[in-house]
N, CA and C of each residue as an Amber inpcrd file, in Angstrom:
protein
   681
   0.8370000  -1.1920000   0.0000000   0.0000000   0.0000000   0.0000000
   0.8730000   1.2430000   0.0000000   0.2930000   2.3300000  -0.4170000
   1.0240000   3.5850000  -0.4350000   1.1450000   4.1490000   0.9640000
   2.0230000   5.1380000   1.1240000   2.2010000   5.7510000   2.4330000
   0.8990000   6.3740000   2.9370000   0.1840000   7.0200000   2.0400000
  -1.0620000   7.6790000   2.4590000  -2.0910000   6.6630000   2.9400000
  -2.1830000   5.5400000   2.1970000  -3.1130000   4.4920000   2.6110000
  -2.6730000   3.8490000   3.9280000  -1.3540000   3.6890000   4.0900000
  -0.8370000   3.1330000   5.3400000  -1.1340000   4.0290000   6.5170000
  -0.9890000   5.3350000   6.3220000  -1.2710000   6.2950000   7.3890000
  -2.7430000   6.2600000   7.7810000  -3.6040000   6.1360000   6.7610000
  -5.0440000   6.0560000   7.0290000  -5.3640000   4.7980000   7.8270000
  -4.7250000   3.6730000   7.4580000  -4.9690000   2.4140000   8.1640000
  -4.5470000   2.5180000   9.6250000  -3.3680000   3.1080000   9.8600000
  -2.8920000   3.2800000  11.2390000  -3.8410000   4.1680000  12.0280000
  -4.3340000   5.2490000  11.3920000  -5.2650000   6.1570000  12.0540000
  -6.5530000   5.4430000  12.4320000  -7.0680000   4.6120000  11.5120000
  -8.2910000   3.8730000  11.7880000  -8.1030000   2.9010000  12.9520000
  -6.9470000   2.2200000  12.9690000  -6.6600000   1.2890000  14.0680000
  -6.6030000   2.0420000  15.3920000  -5.9650000   3.2320000  15.3750000
  -5.8610000   4.0350000  16.5790000  -7.2370000   4.4520000  17.0840000
  -8.1230000   4.8420000  16.1510000  -9.4760000   5.2600000  16.5220000
 -10.2440000   4.0940000  17.1420000 -10.1060000   2.9060000  16.5540000
 -10.8140000   1.7260000  17.0600000 -10.3250000   1.3420000  18.4540000
  -9.0070000   1.4620000  18.6900000  -8.4400000   1.0240000  19.9650000
  -8.5290000   2.0650000  21.0710000  -8.8010000   3.3180000  20.7140000
  -8.8110000   4.3910000  21.7150000  -9.7570000   4.1190000  22.8870000
 -11.0340000   3.6990000  22.6510000 -11.9160000   3.4300000  23.7980000
 -11.3600000   2.3760000  24.7460000 -10.7410000   1.3230000  24.1830000
 -10.1630000   0.2710000  25.0150000  -8.9990000   0.7990000  25.8360000
  -8.1500000   1.6230000  25.2110000  -7.0060000   2.1890000  25.9150000
  -7.4560000   3.1150000  27.0470000  -8.4750000   3.9320000  26.7650000
  -8.9820000   4.8450000  27.7850000  -9.5890000   4.0830000  28.9590000
 -10.3620000   3.0120000  28.6420000 -10.9500000   2.1940000  29.6970000
  -9.8690000   1.5400000  30.5380000  -8.8170000   1.0770000  29.8740000
  -7.7050000   0.4750000  30.5980000  -7.0200000   1.4580000  31.5230000
  -6.8600000   2.6980000  31.0350000  -6.2330000   3.7350000  31.8590000
  -7.0940000   4.0690000  33.0620000  -8.4260000   4.1440000  32.8400000
  -9.3300000   4.4540000  33.9430000  -9.3440000   3.3420000  34.9770000
  -9.1380000   2.0990000  34.5400000  -9.2110000   0.9430000  35.4390000
  -7.8780000   0.6270000  36.0980000  -6.8540000   1.4180000  35.7870000
  -5.5130000   1.1240000  36.2730000  -5.4170000   1.0500000  37.7860000
  -6.2130000   1.8540000  38.4910000  -6.1710000   1.8770000  39.9430000
  -7.2860000   1.0710000  40.5890000  -8.0750000   0.3830000  39.7690000
  -9.1830000  -0.4010000  40.2990000  -8.7080000  -1.7750000  40.7540000
  -9.4240000  -2.3160000  41.7420000  -9.0970000  -3.6600000  42.2180000
  -9.3620000  -4.6720000  41.1160000  -8.3620000  -5.5000000  40.7440000
  -8.5350000  -6.4340000  39.6220000  -9.7250000  -7.3610000  39.7800000
 -10.0060000  -7.8490000  41.0140000 -11.0760000  -8.8130000  41.1860000
 -12.4490000  -8.1790000  40.9360000 -12.5580000  -6.8470000  41.0680000
 -13.8150000  -6.1760000  40.7550000 -13.8840000  -5.8760000  39.2730000
 -12.7670000  -5.4110000  38.7050000 -12.7330000  -5.0590000  37.2890000
 -13.0600000  -6.2560000  36.4170000 -12.5820000  -7.4390000  36.8130000
 -12.8030000  -8.6360000  36.0050000 -14.1290000  -9.3080000  36.2910000
 -14.9340000  -8.7490000  37.1900000 -16.2350000  -9.3360000  37.5080000
 -17.3020000  -8.7590000  36.5980000 -18.5360000  -9.2440000  36.7730000
 -19.6560000  -8.7320000  35.9840000 -19.9670000  -7.2790000  36.2740000
 -19.5520000  -6.7770000  37.4490000 -19.8230000  -5.3900000  37.8080000
 -19.1430000  -4.4340000  36.8530000 -17.9610000  -4.8220000  36.3180000
 -17.2310000  -3.9210000  35.4330000 -18.0290000  -3.5770000  34.1960000
 -18.8840000  -4.5020000  33.7390000 -19.6850000  -4.2570000  32.5480000
 -20.6780000  -3.1300000  32.7690000 -21.0540000  -2.9030000  34.0030000
 -21.9920000  -1.8350000  34.3250000 -21.2830000  -0.5350000  34.6720000
 -19.9610000  -0.5640000  34.6790000 -19.1630000   0.6190000  34.9620000
 -19.4770000   1.2020000  36.3290000 -19.7140000   0.3390000  37.3130000
 -20.0370000   0.8000000  38.6580000 -18.9620000   0.3780000  39.6510000
 -17.7370000   0.1860000  39.1330000 -16.6370000  -0.2630000  39.9850000
 -16.3570000   0.7370000  41.0960000 -16.4380000   2.0290000  40.7900000
 -16.0910000   3.0600000  41.7740000 -16.9580000   2.9640000  43.0210000
 -18.2400000   2.6390000  42.8490000 -19.1240000   2.5220000  44.0060000
 -18.6550000   1.4150000  44.9370000 -18.2670000   0.2850000  44.3550000
 -17.8190000  -0.8230000  45.1860000 -16.4950000  -0.5040000  45.8610000
 -15.5810000   0.1250000  45.1380000 -14.2980000   0.4580000  45.7530000
 -14.4910000   1.4500000  46.9000000 -15.3850000   2.3980000  46.7020000
 -15.6990000   3.3670000  47.7460000 -16.2860000   2.6650000  48.9650000
 -17.2110000   1.7330000  48.7310000 -17.8530000   1.0070000  49.8280000
 -16.8490000   0.1240000  50.5770000 -16.0160000  -0.5840000  49.8400000
 -15.0460000  -1.4760000  50.4720000 -14.0160000  -0.6970000  51.2830000
 -13.6260000   0.4550000  50.7810000 -12.7040000   1.3030000  51.5380000
 -13.3660000   1.7880000  52.8270000 -14.6410000   2.1550000  52.7260000
 -15.3610000   2.6110000  53.9160000 -15.4600000   1.4880000  54.9440000
 -15.7930000   0.2890000  54.4820000 -15.8900000  -0.8670000  55.3790000
 -14.5530000  -1.0990000  56.0790000 -13.4700000  -1.0480000  55.3180000
 -12.1350000  -1.2820000  55.8630000 -11.7610000  -0.2550000  56.9280000
 -12.1930000   0.9800000  56.7280000 -11.7850000   2.0680000  57.6260000
 -12.7580000   2.3130000  58.7770000 -14.0000000   1.8290000  58.6590000
 -15.0140000   2.2080000  59.6400000 -15.6390000   1.0610000  60.4310000
 -15.6720000  -0.1340000  59.8900000 -16.2470000  -1.2400000  60.6480000
 -15.1870000  -1.8390000  61.5720000 -15.5740000  -2.2670000  62.7610000
 -14.5890000  -2.8520000  63.6890000 -13.9750000  -4.1220000  63.1170000
 -12.7460000  -4.4460000  63.5160000 -12.0560000  -5.6300000  62.9700000
 -12.8460000  -6.9190000  63.1610000 -13.6530000  -6.9870000  64.2220000
 -14.4000000  -8.2170000  64.4940000 -15.7400000  -8.2800000  63.7700000
 -16.0440000  -7.2840000  62.9400000 -17.3200000  -7.2610000  62.2200000
 -17.4560000  -8.4670000  61.2970000 -18.6820000  -8.9680000  61.1990000
 -19.0020000 -10.0570000  60.2680000 -20.0540000  -9.5180000  59.3030000
 -19.7190000  -9.4960000  58.0350000 -20.5510000  -8.8160000  57.0440000
 -21.3050000  -9.8280000  56.1930000 -22.6170000  -9.6790000  56.1650000
 -23.4610000 -10.5290000  55.3250000 -23.7500000  -9.8050000  54.0120000
 -23.6060000 -10.5100000  52.9280000 -23.9800000 -10.0230000  51.6020000
 -24.2480000 -11.2550000  50.7570000 -24.8190000 -11.0680000  49.5870000
 -24.9450000 -12.2330000  48.7180000 -23.5460000 -12.6920000  48.3510000
 -23.3690000 -13.9920000  48.1330000 -22.0380000 -14.5720000  48.0640000
 -21.1560000 -13.9610000  46.9740000 -21.7360000 -13.3530000  45.9410000
 -20.9490000 -12.7510000  44.8600000 -19.8990000 -11.7740000  45.3730000
 -20.2400000 -11.0320000  46.4440000 -19.3810000  -9.9520000  46.9140000
 -18.5830000 -10.3300000  48.1620000 -18.7960000 -11.5310000  48.6710000
 -18.1400000 -11.9340000  49.9070000 -16.6280000 -11.9270000  49.8200000
 -16.0820000 -12.3720000  48.6950000 -14.6290000 -12.4430000  48.5440000
 -14.0170000 -11.0400000  48.5440000 -14.7110000 -10.0710000  47.9350000
 -14.2140000  -8.6920000  47.9460000 -14.1540000  -8.1670000  49.3670000
 -15.2050000  -8.4540000  50.1420000 -15.2550000  -7.9730000  51.5270000
 -14.1160000  -8.5760000  52.3440000 -13.8250000  -9.8530000  52.1100000
 -12.7650000 -10.5300000  52.8510000 -11.3830000 -10.0280000  52.4550000
 -11.1180000  -9.9660000  51.1590000  -9.7670000  -9.6700000  50.6780000
  -9.4780000  -8.1720000  50.6270000 -10.3960000  -7.3870000  50.0830000
 -10.1390000  -5.9550000  49.8980000 -10.4410000  -5.1650000  51.1620000
 -11.5980000  -5.4350000  51.7930000 -11.9770000  -4.6940000  53.0010000
 -11.4010000  -5.3140000  54.2770000 -10.8830000  -6.5370000  54.1690000
 -10.2610000  -7.2190000  55.3140000 -11.2420000  -7.4070000  56.4680000
 -12.4640000  -7.8090000  56.1200000 -13.4660000  -8.1170000  57.1310000
 -14.0520000  -9.5010000  56.8260000 -14.5080000 -10.1790000  57.8540000
 -15.0900000 -11.5120000  57.6850000 -16.4200000 -11.4070000  56.9520000
 -16.6090000 -12.2500000  55.9530000 -17.8790000 -12.2910000  55.2340000
 -18.6030000 -13.5940000  55.5580000 -19.9100000 -13.5580000  55.4580000
 -20.7250000 -14.7320000  55.7720000 -20.5780000 -15.8000000  54.6940000
 -20.4690000 -15.3790000  53.4360000 -20.3770000 -16.3360000  52.3220000
 -19.6490000 -15.6950000  51.1620000 -18.9560000 -16.5290000  50.3790000
 -18.2920000 -16.0560000  49.1680000 -18.3360000 -17.1630000  48.1200000
 -17.5900000 -16.9670000  47.0310000 -17.6240000 -17.9280000  45.9180000
 -17.1380000 -19.3110000  46.3220000 -16.3670000 -19.4030000  47.3890000
 -15.8030000 -20.6900000  47.8090000 -16.6200000 -21.3790000  48.8890000
 -17.7310000 -20.7750000  49.3010000 -18.5480000 -21.3740000  50.3580000
 -19.2470000 -22.6330000  49.8430000 -18.9630000 -23.7550000  50.4690000
 -19.5380000 -25.0370000  50.0540000 -20.6740000 -25.4810000  50.9620000
 -20.8700000 -24.7890000  52.0700000 -21.9000000 -25.1550000  53.0340000
 -23.2600000 -24.6950000  52.5140000 -24.0270000 -25.6060000  51.9350000
 -25.3120000 -25.2600000  51.3370000 -26.3190000 -24.7980000  52.3860000
 -26.1910000 -25.3260000  53.6060000 -27.0940000 -24.9010000  54.6810000
 -26.8810000 -23.4290000  55.0070000 -25.6230000 -23.0110000  55.0430000
 -25.3090000 -21.6180000  55.3380000 -25.8410000 -20.6950000  54.2400000
 -25.6890000 -21.0970000  52.9850000 -26.2010000 -20.3040000  51.8690000
 -27.7290000 -20.2090000  51.9440000 -28.3790000 -21.3070000  52.3270000
 -29.8430000 -21.2940000  52.4220000 -30.3040000 -20.3650000  53.5410000
 -29.6010000 -20.3790000  54.6800000 -29.9600000 -19.4750000  55.7790000
 -29.7690000 -18.0300000  55.3420000 -28.6830000 -17.7490000  54.6220000
 -28.4340000 -16.4000000  54.1190000 -29.5290000 -15.9660000  53.1590000
 -29.9150000 -16.8630000  52.2480000 -30.9790000 -16.5530000  51.2960000
 -32.2890000 -16.2820000  52.0190000 -32.6100000 -17.1180000  52.9960000
 -33.8370000 -16.9300000  53.7700000 -33.8080000 -15.6060000  54.5250000
 -32.6430000 -15.2550000  55.0710000 -32.5120000 -13.9900000  55.7930000
 -32.7800000 -12.8040000  54.8770000 -32.3440000 -12.8940000  53.6480000
 -32.4990000 -11.7820000  52.7180000 -33.9560000 -11.5760000  52.3010000
 -34.6710000 -12.6570000  52.0380000 -35.9990000 -12.5070000  51.4220000
 -37.1510000 -12.7570000  52.3820000 -36.8660000 -12.8320000  53.6740000
 -37.9170000 -13.0120000  54.6690000 -38.2660000 -11.6830000  55.3290000
 -39.3580000 -11.6820000  56.0810000 -39.7060000 -10.5170000  56.8910000
 -38.6240000 -10.3160000  57.9510000 -38.5160000  -9.0980000  58.4420000
 -37.4100000  -8.7390000  59.3250000 -37.3090000  -9.6190000  60.5640000
 -38.4510000  -9.9940000  61.1380000 -38.4240000 -10.7910000  62.3620000
 -37.7340000 -12.1330000  62.1480000 -37.9230000 -12.7090000  60.9520000
 -37.2440000 -13.9650000  60.6150000 -35.8040000 -13.6870000  60.2120000
 -35.5970000 -12.6130000  59.4440000 -34.2680000 -12.2790000  58.9530000
 -33.2740000 -12.0670000  60.0810000 -33.6870000 -11.3030000  61.0890000
 -32.7380000 -10.9890000  62.1520000 -32.3710000 -12.2410000  62.9480000
 -33.2910000 -13.1890000  63.0590000 -32.9710000 -14.4610000  63.7160000
 -31.9710000 -15.2540000  62.8770000 -32.1500000 -15.2370000  61.5420000
 -31.2150000 -15.9350000  60.6500000 -29.8350000 -15.2850000  60.6790000
 -29.8020000 -13.9580000  60.6420000 -28.5090000 -13.2700000  60.6860000
 -27.7920000 -13.5410000  62.0060000 -28.5720000 -13.7210000  63.0700000
 -27.9750000 -14.0570000  64.3580000 -27.3050000 -15.4250000  64.3020000
 -27.9510000 -16.3870000  63.6300000 -27.3490000 -17.7130000  63.4570000
 -26.0240000 -17.6210000  62.7070000 -25.9490000 -16.6780000  61.7590000
 -24.7410000 -16.4960000  60.9530000 -23.7210000 -15.5900000  61.6410000
 -24.0840000 -15.0630000  62.8190000 -23.2400000 -14.1590000  63.6040000
 -22.9070000 -12.8820000  62.8360000 -23.7950000 -12.4650000  61.9650000
 -23.5730000 -11.2520000  61.1730000 -23.8130000 -10.0160000  62.0160000
 -22.9780000  -9.0070000  61.8070000 -23.1530000  -7.7260000  62.4820000
 -23.5950000  -6.6310000  61.5070000 -23.3440000  -6.8550000  60.2090000
 -23.6680000  -5.8540000  59.1960000 -24.1540000  -6.5520000  57.9210000
 -24.8600000  -5.7980000  57.0990000 -25.3580000  -6.3130000  55.8220000
 -25.0010000  -5.3140000  54.7240000 -24.5300000  -5.8350000  53.5970000
 -24.2270000  -5.0030000  52.4290000 -25.1150000  -5.4450000  51.2690000
 -25.7750000  -4.4830000  50.6160000 -26.6100000  -4.7880000  49.4520000
 -26.1990000  -3.8830000  48.3000000 -26.4970000  -4.3360000  47.0800000
 -26.0460000  -3.6270000  45.8790000 -27.1140000  -3.6910000  44.7950000
 -27.3560000  -2.5700000  44.1510000 -28.2640000  -2.5350000  43.0050000
 -27.9640000  -1.3020000  42.1520000 -28.3180000  -1.3920000  40.8900000
 -28.1930000  -0.2820000  39.9550000 -29.6010000   0.1980000  39.6270000
 -29.8580000   1.4850000  39.7800000 -31.1910000   2.0300000  39.5700000
 -31.1970000   3.0180000  38.4130000 -32.3390000   3.0820000  37.7030000
 -32.4700000   4.0930000  36.6560000 -32.9470000   5.4070000  37.2740000
 -33.1510000   6.4120000  36.4340000 -33.4850000   7.7480000  36.9330000
 -34.8500000   7.8030000  37.6220000 -35.6960000   6.8090000  37.3760000
 -37.0180000   6.7700000  38.0010000 -37.0530000   5.9240000  39.2690000
 -35.8970000   5.4300000  39.6670000 -35.8400000   4.6370000  40.8830000
 -36.1250000   3.1630000  40.6810000 -36.2290000   2.7130000  39.4260000
 -36.4510000   1.2920000  39.1700000 -35.1070000   0.5650000  39.1010000
 -35.0140000  -0.6230000  39.6850000 -33.7930000  -1.4160000  39.5360000
 -33.5350000  -1.7140000  38.0550000 -32.3030000  -1.4670000  37.6300000
 -31.9670000  -1.6340000  36.2130000 -31.2880000  -2.9690000  35.9220000
 -31.0570000  -3.7820000  36.9470000 -30.4730000  -5.1030000  36.7280000
 -28.9990000  -5.1550000  37.0900000 -28.5200000  -6.3500000  37.3730000
 -27.1160000  -6.5570000  37.6860000 -26.8030000  -6.5930000  39.1670000
 -27.8210000  -6.3110000  40.0030000 -27.5830000  -6.2910000  41.4410000
 -28.4880000  -7.2560000  42.1830000 -28.7060000  -6.9720000  43.4580000
 -29.4210000  -7.8970000  44.3230000 -30.9140000  -7.9990000  44.0160000
 -31.4880000  -6.9840000  43.3850000 -32.9080000  -7.0630000  43.0390000
 -33.1410000  -8.2040000  42.0550000 -32.3190000  -8.2580000  41.0070000
 -32.4730000  -9.3380000  40.0330000 -31.9970000 -10.6700000  40.6130000
 -30.9540000 -10.6350000  41.4480000 -30.4410000 -11.8700000  42.0480000
 -31.3570000 -12.4150000  43.1360000 -32.2950000 -11.5840000  43.5910000
 -33.2020000 -12.0470000  44.6400000 -34.0450000 -13.2260000  44.1710000
 -34.2120000 -13.3760000  42.8590000 -34.9050000 -14.5560000  42.3450000
 -34.2040000 -15.8380000  42.7580000 -32.8590000 -15.8220000  42.7150000
 -32.0860000 -16.9770000  43.1680000 -32.2250000 -17.1510000  44.6800000
 -32.2210000 -16.0370000  45.3960000 -32.3660000 -16.1190000  46.8570000
 -33.6870000 -16.7810000  47.2280000 -34.7560000 -16.3670000  46.5440000
 -36.0870000 -16.9250000  46.8100000 -36.1020000 -18.4240000  46.5350000
 -35.5020000 -18.8030000  45.4100000 -35.4610000 -20.2180000  45.0310000
 -34.6390000 -21.0410000  46.0220000 -33.4530000 -20.5500000  46.3930000
 -32.5760000 -21.2850000  47.3170000 -33.2170000 -21.4010000  48.6990000
 -33.9540000 -20.3720000  49.0890000 -34.6280000 -20.4030000  50.3900000
 -35.8100000 -21.3730000  50.3970000 -36.2280000 -21.8040000  49.2060000
 -37.3420000 -22.7430000  49.1060000 -38.6940000 -22.0730000  49.0320000
 -38.7160000 -20.7830000  48.6560000 -39.9630000 -20.0350000  48.5840000
 -40.4730000 -19.9850000  47.1480000 -41.6840000 -19.4840000  46.9800000
 -42.3250000 -19.3970000  45.6740000 -42.1780000 -17.9780000  45.1210000
 -41.5060000 -17.8280000  43.9930000 -41.2310000 -16.4990000  43.4350000
 -42.4970000 -15.7710000  43.0070000 -43.5760000 -16.5180000  42.6720000
 -44.8120000 -15.8590000  42.2420000 -45.4700000 -15.0790000  43.3810000
 -45.0910000 -15.3850000  44.6120000 -45.6210000 -14.6470000  45.7550000
 -44.8880000 -13.3200000  45.9630000 -43.7620000 -13.1600000  45.2610000
 -42.9270000 -11.9830000  45.4750000 -43.0090000 -10.9490000  44.3450000
 -43.3970000 -11.3800000  43.1470000 -43.3440000 -10.4670000  42.0150000
 -44.5860000 -10.5590000  41.1400000 -44.9210000  -9.4120000  40.5500000
 -45.8840000  -9.3590000  39.4560000 -45.1800000  -8.6750000  38.2900000
 -45.7200000  -8.8520000  37.1010000 -45.1060000  -8.2460000  35.9130000
 -46.0190000  -7.1800000  35.3410000 -45.4820000  -5.9870000  35.1470000
 -46.2340000  -4.8970000  34.5300000 -46.4400000  -5.2310000  33.0560000
 -47.6910000  -5.3100000  32.6140000 -47.9990000  -5.7460000  31.2570000
 -47.5240000  -4.7480000  30.2110000 -47.4470000  -3.4730000  30.5670000
 -47.0370000  -2.4610000  29.5880000 -45.5250000  -2.3490000  29.4740000
 -44.8400000  -2.3240000  30.6050000 -43.3910000  -2.1120000  30.5910000
 -42.5900000  -3.4010000  30.6870000 -43.2310000  -4.4810000  31.1610000
 -42.5120000  -5.7360000  31.3560000 -41.6610000  -5.7550000  32.6080000
 -41.7410000  -4.6770000  33.4070000 -40.9560000  -4.6200000  34.6290000
 -41.4800000  -5.6150000  35.6590000 -40.5460000  -6.1570000  36.4310000
 -40.9080000  -7.0520000  37.5210000 -41.0920000  -6.2120000  38.7790000
 -42.3120000  -6.1790000  39.3120000 -42.6350000  -5.3340000  40.4520000
 -42.8650000  -6.1810000  41.7030000 -42.4240000  -5.6960000  42.8490000
 -42.5910000  -6.4760000  44.0770000 -44.0320000  -6.4760000  44.5660000
 -44.4610000  -7.5970000  45.0920000 -45.7710000  -7.7060000  45.7240000
 -45.6830000  -7.1530000  47.1450000 -46.8020000  -7.1930000  47.8510000
 -46.8000000  -6.7410000  49.2450000 -45.8600000  -7.5920000  50.0970000
 -45.8080000  -8.8920000  49.8080000 -44.9150000  -9.7700000  50.5630000
 -43.4630000  -9.4000000  50.3260000 -43.1230000  -9.1130000  49.0700000
 -41.7490000  -8.7160000  48.7560000 -41.4050000  -7.3890000  49.4270000
 -42.3360000  -6.4380000  49.3640000 -42.0960000  -5.1140000  49.9500000
 -41.8770000  -5.1920000  51.4490000 -42.3760000  -6.2630000  52.0610000
 -42.2390000  -6.4330000  53.5050000 -41.0220000  -7.2650000  53.8800000
 -40.2510000  -7.7070000  52.8830000 -39.0870000  -8.5400000  53.1710000
 -37.8190000  -7.6960000  53.2300000 -36.8320000  -8.2220000  53.9000000
 -35.6520000  -7.4360000  54.2690000 -34.8770000  -6.9070000  53.0740000
 -34.5810000  -7.7430000  52.0900000 -33.7230000  -7.3210000  50.9890000
 -34.3020000  -6.1270000  50.2430000 -35.6320000  -6.0950000  50.0720000
 -36.2440000  -4.9930000  49.3240000 -36.3140000  -3.7240000  50.1580000
 -36.4780000  -3.8760000  51.4710000 -36.4250000  -2.7060000  52.3410000
 -35.0310000  -2.0790000  52.2970000 -34.0090000  -2.9230000  52.3440000
 -32.6420000  -2.4120000  52.3360000 -32.2820000  -1.7680000  51.0040000
 -32.8050000  -2.3170000  49.9180000 -32.4920000  -1.8000000  48.5820000
 -33.3210000  -0.5870000  48.1910000 -34.6260000  -0.6230000  48.4920000
 -35.5560000   0.3470000  47.9170000 -35.9240000   1.5030000  48.8430000
 -35.8340000   1.3040000  50.1580000 -36.2570000   2.3740000  51.0700000
 -35.4220000   3.6490000  50.9510000 -34.1270000   3.5790000  50.5260000
 -33.3910000   4.8390000  50.3750000 -33.9010000   5.7220000  49.2380000
 -34.7910000   5.1840000  48.3920000 -35.2700000   5.9360000  47.2390000
 -36.6580000   6.4890000  47.5120000 -36.7210000   7.7940000  47.7490000
 -37.9990000   8.4240000  48.0550000 -38.9660000   8.3020000  46.8920000
 -38.4420000   8.3410000  45.6460000 -39.3290000   8.3030000  44.4870000
 -39.9680000   6.9330000  44.3000000 -39.4450000   5.9080000  44.9960000
 -40.0610000   4.5870000  44.8740000 -41.4950000   4.6110000  45.3910000
 -41.7810000   5.5030000  46.3330000 -43.1120000   5.5570000  46.9310000
 -44.0990000   6.3480000  46.0750000 -43.5920000   6.9870000  45.0090000
 -44.4370000   7.9170000  44.2590000 -45.3780000   7.2310000  43.2680000
 -44.9820000   6.0690000  42.7400000 -45.7660000   5.4420000  41.6820000
 -46.9450000   4.6480000  42.2030000 -48.0750000   4.7460000  41.5100000
 -49.2640000   3.9890000  41.9180000 -49.0910000   2.4950000  41.6890000
 -48.1590000   2.1330000  40.7950000 -47.9550000   0.7270000  40.4700000
 -46.9470000   0.0570000  41.4020000 -46.4810000   0.7770000  42.4280000
 -45.4370000   0.2320000  43.2760000 -45.9430000   0.0600000  44.7110000
 -45.5220000  -1.0250000  45.3140000 -45.7970000  -1.2280000  46.7290000
 -44.9530000  -0.2480000  47.5500000 -45.5300000   0.2900000  48.5970000
 -44.7620000   1.1480000  49.4860000 -43.7360000   0.2940000  50.2360000
 -42.4860000   0.6970000  50.1790000 -41.4200000  -0.0190000  50.8740000
 -40.9580000   0.8490000  52.0360000 -41.2420000   0.4050000  53.2360000
 -40.9020000   1.1860000  54.4220000 -39.4460000   0.9660000  54.8250000
 -38.9540000   1.8840000  55.6330000 -37.6000000   1.7320000  56.1480000
 -37.5540000   0.5540000  57.1150000 -36.4350000  -0.1490000  57.1550000
 -36.3400000  -1.3170000  58.0370000 -36.3380000  -0.9240000  59.5070000
 -36.7770000  -1.8540000  60.3410000 -36.8380000  -1.6190000  61.7870000
 -35.5570000  -2.0180000  62.4880000 -34.9940000  -3.1550000  62.1080000
 -33.8450000  -3.7100000  62.8130000 -32.5140000  -3.4400000  62.1160000
 -32.5310000  -2.6280000  61.0710000 -31.3240000  -2.3480000  60.3130000
 -31.1610000  -0.8370000  60.1640000 -29.9520000  -0.3380000  60.4160000
 -29.6740000   1.0890000  60.3230000 -28.6610000   1.3410000  59.2190000
 -29.0070000   2.2150000  58.2940000 -28.0880000   2.5050000  57.1840000
 -26.9180000   3.3450000  57.6860000 -25.7110000   2.8250000  57.4940000
 -24.5000000   3.5210000  57.9130000 -23.7970000   4.2060000  56.7540000
 -23.9610000   3.6560000  55.5520000 -23.2030000   4.1650000  54.4040000
 -23.9740000   3.9140000  53.1190000 -23.8990000   4.8720000  52.2000000
 -24.3300000   4.6420000  50.8240000 -23.2810000   5.2330000  49.8990000
 -22.9570000   4.5470000  48.8430000 -21.9330000   5.0250000  47.9130000
 -22.4220000   6.2760000  47.2020000 -21.4800000   7.0290000  46.6460000
 -21.8310000   8.3000000  46.0140000 -22.7760000   8.1110000  44.8410000
 -22.7080000   6.9490000  44.1940000 -23.6250000   6.6520000  43.1020000
 -24.9290000   6.0370000  43.5770000 -25.0830000   5.9100000  44.8860000
 -26.2830000   5.3470000  45.5180000 -26.5950000   3.9510000  44.9760000
 -25.5650000   3.1000000  45.0080000 -25.7160000   1.7310000  44.4980000
 -25.3300000   0.6770000  45.5290000 -24.4310000   1.0180000  46.4370000
 -24.0000000   0.0790000  47.4750000 -24.3680000   0.6700000  48.8330000
 -25.0610000  -0.1330000  49.6580000 -25.5020000   0.3220000  50.9740000
 -24.9600000  -0.6190000  52.0470000 -24.5170000  -0.0340000  53.1530000
 -24.0460000  -0.8160000  54.3010000 -24.9610000  -0.5270000  55.4790000
 -25.4900000  -1.5940000  56.0780000 -26.3850000  -1.4700000  57.2340000
 -25.7890000  -2.1890000  58.4410000 -26.0660000  -1.6580000  59.6170000
 -25.7720000  -2.3900000  60.8500000 -27.0370000  -3.1240000  61.2820000
 -26.8580000  -4.2220000  62.0060000 -27.9920000  -5.0010000  62.5140000
 -28.1500000  -4.6820000  63.9930000 -29.3320000  -4.2180000  64.3720000
 -29.5790000  -3.8310000  65.7500000 -30.3410000  -4.9260000  66.4780000
 -29.6060000  -5.8720000  67.0610000 -30.2220000  -6.9880000  67.7750000
 -30.8940000  -6.5270000  69.0690000 -30.4900000  -5.3870000  69.5950000
 -31.0840000  -4.8850000  70.8340000 -32.5610000  -4.5840000  70.6580000
 -32.9330000  -4.1170000  69.4640000 -34.3490000  -3.8470000  69.2110000
 -35.1670000  -5.1270000  69.2120000 -34.5670000  -6.2060000  68.7500000
 -35.2630000  -7.4900000  68.7450000 -35.5210000  -7.9520000  70.1760000
 -34.5200000  -7.7800000  71.0350000 -34.6530000  -8.1960000  72.4290000
 -35.7060000  -7.3540000  73.1290000 -35.6850000  -6.0270000  72.8780000
 -36.6080000  -5.1330000  73.5670000 -38.0470000  -5.3180000  73.1190000
 -38.2160000  -5.7960000  71.8590000 -39.5750000  -6.0000000  71.3570000
 -40.1480000  -7.3410000  71.7800000
């Protein structure tokens, strides 16, 4: 090829590779185990890094953090705190108790978390501008939690015929995982098609990431005893 054609080819290659190079540069300081996970596809790595740093600096060394098992390894390795479950957890009974704790009413959840010796809970979701879960977090994964806990998913969700969105039923709105995920969003209460999700009774929000995607709660067992 001629020099001019060669120069054009090099320019085209540079243009094609530029987004990849920029993404690589932006990810240079990110934790590899988060960047290589499914979270990286949603470009929400910063929220998790912010949350894990907060956990490392603010939770006591003896804290035991409950989250869905996907994030347990990050909590253990990056935040240096004990997690209830991670990718290597083989104890199916423990996973079932964790799942039940997430999708049950608070009175059952706090008893389950006590069995797991959890002191804190971390939840994660990506929301659109209207406050609807956009997928990739615990709202969509709650289907697995419901199944593992041995519950019936049809009792937890209905489908909006116009939008196809999966909406929580009254039972879902009264369960712990949805209170922890949805109660921070005031606009969630605005729609007529949505169940009102109240703030949790036995869980206190300590942290939310700047992108409002990762939340850290403490578990207040004293309220359970007093009630």
